[in-house]
C-alpha positions as CSV (number, residue, x, y, z in Angstrom):
1,M,154.6,227.4,146.3
2,P,152.2,224.9,144.5
3,R,148.7,225.0,145.7
4,N,145.9,222.4,145.9
5,I,142.6,224.2,145.1
6,A,139.2,222.5,145.3
7,I,136.2,223.9,143.6
8,G,132.6,223.1,144.4
9,D,129.6,222.1,142.2
10,V,129.5,224.2,139.1
11,H,126.3,222.9,137.5
12,G,126.8,224.5,134.1
13,C,127.4,228.0,135.6
14,A,130.1,228.9,133.1
15,S,130.2,232.7,133.8
16,E,130.7,232.1,137.5
17,F,133.2,229.3,136.9
18,E,135.4,231.4,134.6
19,A,135.1,234.4,137.0
20,L,136.3,232.2,139.9
21,L,139.2,230.7,138.0
22,K,140.3,234.2,136.9
23,S,140.1,235.4,140.5
24,L,142.4,232.7,141.8
25,D,145.5,234.1,140.1
26,L,146.5,230.7,139.0
27,K,150.1,229.5,138.5
28,T,151.2,226.6,136.3
29,T,152.2,224.7,139.5
30,D,148.7,224.9,141.0
31,R,146.5,221.7,141.0
32,I,142.8,222.5,140.6
33,I,140.2,219.8,141.4
34,Q,136.5,220.3,140.8
35,V,134.4,217.9,143.0
36,G,131.8,216.8,140.4
37,D,128.5,218.0,139.0
38,L,130.4,220.2,136.6
39,I,127.4,220.1,134.3
40,N,123.6,220.1,134.3
41,R,120.9,222.2,135.9
42,G,122.6,225.4,134.9
43,P,122.7,227.1,131.5
44,D,126.1,226.2,130.0
45,S,127.2,222.6,130.3
46,H,129.3,222.5,127.2
47,D,131.0,225.7,128.1
48,V,132.1,224.5,131.5
49,I,133.7,221.5,130.0
50,E,135.7,223.7,127.7
51,L,136.7,225.9,130.6
52,A,137.8,222.8,132.7
53,Q,140.0,221.7,129.8
54,K,141.4,225.2,129.2
55,Y,142.4,225.6,132.8
56,K,143.5,222.0,133.2
57,V,141.0,221.4,136.0
58,E,140.8,217.8,137.3
59,V,137.1,216.9,137.5
60,I,135.5,214.2,139.5
61,L,132.4,212.2,138.4
62,G,129.3,213.6,140.1
63,N,125.8,212.1,140.3
64,H,124.5,214.4,137.5
65,E,127.3,213.2,135.1
66,L,126.7,209.6,136.2
67,R,122.9,209.7,135.6
68,L,123.4,211.1,132.1
69,I,126.1,208.6,131.2
70,R,123.9,205.7,132.4
71,A,120.9,207.0,130.5
72,R,122.9,207.3,127.3
73,R,124.5,203.8,127.8
74,E,121.2,202.1,128.6
75,K,119.2,204.2,126.1
76,S,116.7,204.8,129.0
77,S,114.7,208.0,129.2
78,K,113.3,206.8,132.5
79,L,116.6,207.9,134.2
80,L,116.3,211.5,132.9
81,K,114.8,214.5,134.6
82,S,113.1,217.3,132.8
83,Y,116.1,219.7,133.0
84,D,118.5,217.0,131.6
85,Y,117.2,217.5,128.1
86,A,118.6,221.0,127.8
87,T,122.0,219.6,128.8
88,L,121.8,216.7,126.4
89,E,121.3,219.2,123.5
90,Q,124.5,220.9,124.3
91,L,126.8,218.0,124.7
92,T,129.1,217.1,121.8
93,P,130.7,213.7,121.1
94,A,133.9,215.2,122.5
95,D,132.0,216.2,125.7
96,W,130.7,212.7,126.2
97,H,134.2,211.2,125.7
98,Y,135.5,213.7,128.4
99,L,132.7,212.9,130.9
100,E,133.0,209.1,130.5
101,A,136.7,209.3,131.5
102,L,136.1,211.1,134.8
103,P,137.3,209.3,137.9
104,N,135.3,208.5,141.0
105,Y,137.7,210.4,143.3
106,H,141.2,212.0,143.5
107,H,143.5,210.8,146.3
108,A,146.4,213.0,147.3
109,P,148.2,210.8,149.8
110,E,151.0,213.4,150.3
111,I,148.5,215.6,152.0
112,D,146.3,212.8,153.3
113,T,143.3,214.1,151.5
114,V,140.7,212.7,149.1
115,F,138.5,214.7,146.8
116,V,135.1,213.1,146.1
117,H,131.7,214.2,144.9
118,A,129.4,213.2,147.7
119,G,131.3,211.3,150.4
120,F,131.7,208.0,152.2
121,L,130.2,205.7,154.7
122,P,132.5,205.9,157.7
123,D,132.3,202.2,158.6
124,Q,133.7,200.9,155.3
125,T,137.1,201.3,153.6
126,W,136.8,204.5,151.7
127,H,138.5,203.4,148.5
128,E,136.4,200.2,148.2
129,Q,133.1,202.0,148.2
130,S,130.9,202.0,145.1
131,I,130.2,204.9,142.9
132,D,126.5,204.8,143.9
133,I,127.8,205.7,147.5
134,T,130.6,208.1,146.6
135,A,128.4,210.0,144.1
136,H,125.1,210.1,146.1
137,I,125.5,209.9,149.8
138,Q,124.3,212.8,151.9
139,V,123.1,211.3,155.2
140,I,123.2,207.9,157.0
141,D,119.8,206.5,157.6
142,A,118.5,204.5,160.6
143,K,119.7,201.3,159.0
144,G,123.3,202.6,158.5
145,L,122.9,203.0,154.8
146,A,123.7,205.9,152.5
147,A,120.7,208.0,151.8
148,K,119.6,211.4,150.4
149,R,118.4,214.1,152.7
150,A,115.0,214.0,151.0
151,D,114.6,210.3,151.8
152,A,115.8,210.5,155.4
153,P,115.1,214.1,156.6
154,R,116.0,213.4,160.2
155,A,119.1,211.5,159.5
156,S,122.6,212.8,160.3
157,A,125.1,214.0,157.6
158,W,127.7,211.4,156.8
159,A,130.3,214.0,157.5
160,N,129.3,214.2,161.1
161,H,130.5,210.6,161.5
162,W,133.7,210.9,159.5
163,H,136.8,211.6,161.5
164,G,139.5,210.7,158.9
165,S,142.0,209.8,157.8
166,P,142.0,210.8,155.0
167,F,140.6,214.3,155.2
168,V,137.6,214.5,152.7
169,I,136.7,217.4,150.5
170,Y,133.4,217.1,148.8
171,G,130.4,218.8,147.2
172,H,126.9,217.4,146.2
173,T,125.1,218.6,149.3
174,P,124.2,222.3,148.8
175,R,124.3,224.5,151.8
176,P,124.3,228.3,152.2
177,K,127.7,228.1,153.8
178,V,130.8,225.8,153.7
179,Y,130.3,222.8,156.0
180,K,133.3,222.3,158.2
181,R,133.9,219.2,160.3
182,P,137.2,217.9,161.8
183,G,137.6,215.2,159.1
184,S,136.0,216.9,156.1
185,I,134.7,220.0,154.4
186,G,131.7,220.4,152.1
187,I,132.1,223.1,149.5
188,D,128.8,223.0,147.6
189,T,127.5,226.5,148.3
190,G,124.7,226.3,145.8
191,C,125.9,228.5,142.9
192,V,123.1,227.2,140.6
193,Y,120.5,228.0,143.3
194,G,121.6,231.6,143.5
195,G,124.3,231.0,146.1
196,H,128.1,231.1,145.6
197,L,130.7,229.1,143.7
198,T,133.4,228.2,146.2
199,A,137.1,227.5,145.9
200,Y,139.0,226.1,148.9
201,I,142.8,226.5,149.0
202,L,144.2,223.8,151.1
203,E,147.6,225.2,151.9
204,D,146.3,228.2,153.9
205,K,142.7,226.9,154.4
206,S,141.3,230.0,152.7
207,F,138.2,230.5,150.5
208,V,137.5,232.3,147.4
209,Q,133.9,232.8,146.3
210,V,132.0,234.2,143.4
211,R,128.3,235.0,143.8
212,A,125.8,233.5,141.3
213,R,124.8,236.1,138.7
214,K,121.2,234.8,139.0
215,T,119.1,231.9,140.3
216,Y,119.1,229.2,137.7
217,A,117.3,226.6,139.8
218,H,115.5,226.2,143.1
219,S,116.2,224.0,146.1
220,K,114.3,223.7,149.4
221,H,117.6,223.3,151.2
222,M,118.9,226.7,149.9
223,P,117.2,230.0,150.8
224,D,116.2,232.2,148.0
225,P,118.9,234.9,147.6
226,G,118.1,238.4,148.7
């Protein structure tokens, strides 16, 4: 039976990405969708792109890819963060071509599911929302606008207000555990922060996880691993 498999934020963690892909016992009929932030912050951005191509993984545009693409197009170092430079040194012309072709989301109408990096505002038509929302939203602020947790720490997660349809599978917001809601599931479990890289198999609603080999970066929203 063909499977739809979603994988959370990889962030350049090539060893963990490959270990997870191997552990899934993949068949040629399986569809694998990675929900963005394939690269950056972790150690091996070039290698994860090669792995995604080798295993025919469908990758969504995340906010980390988006920022690097915009910085390159606009020739603007102001858009870059300190850890971006290590990634830029790794990326080849073929890598850039690959990243620039990534879609904003994947829609699977046959299973009433959409795969996106960050999420959606619930009061707008989902497929009409801009990349600045779909790649960045974490919470909904007091004005009803998409915001980051850091900018609106008391605001509620967008997923708490999303009731479908479609069902949404997303990453972007790292948490120690998978974030389940009736209309969505968040599968960024913070691999780059020493957490886990998570795969979600839609057909049986099961999870496969690989623990990070080390802590590559730090986040105040993720506890330091024991």
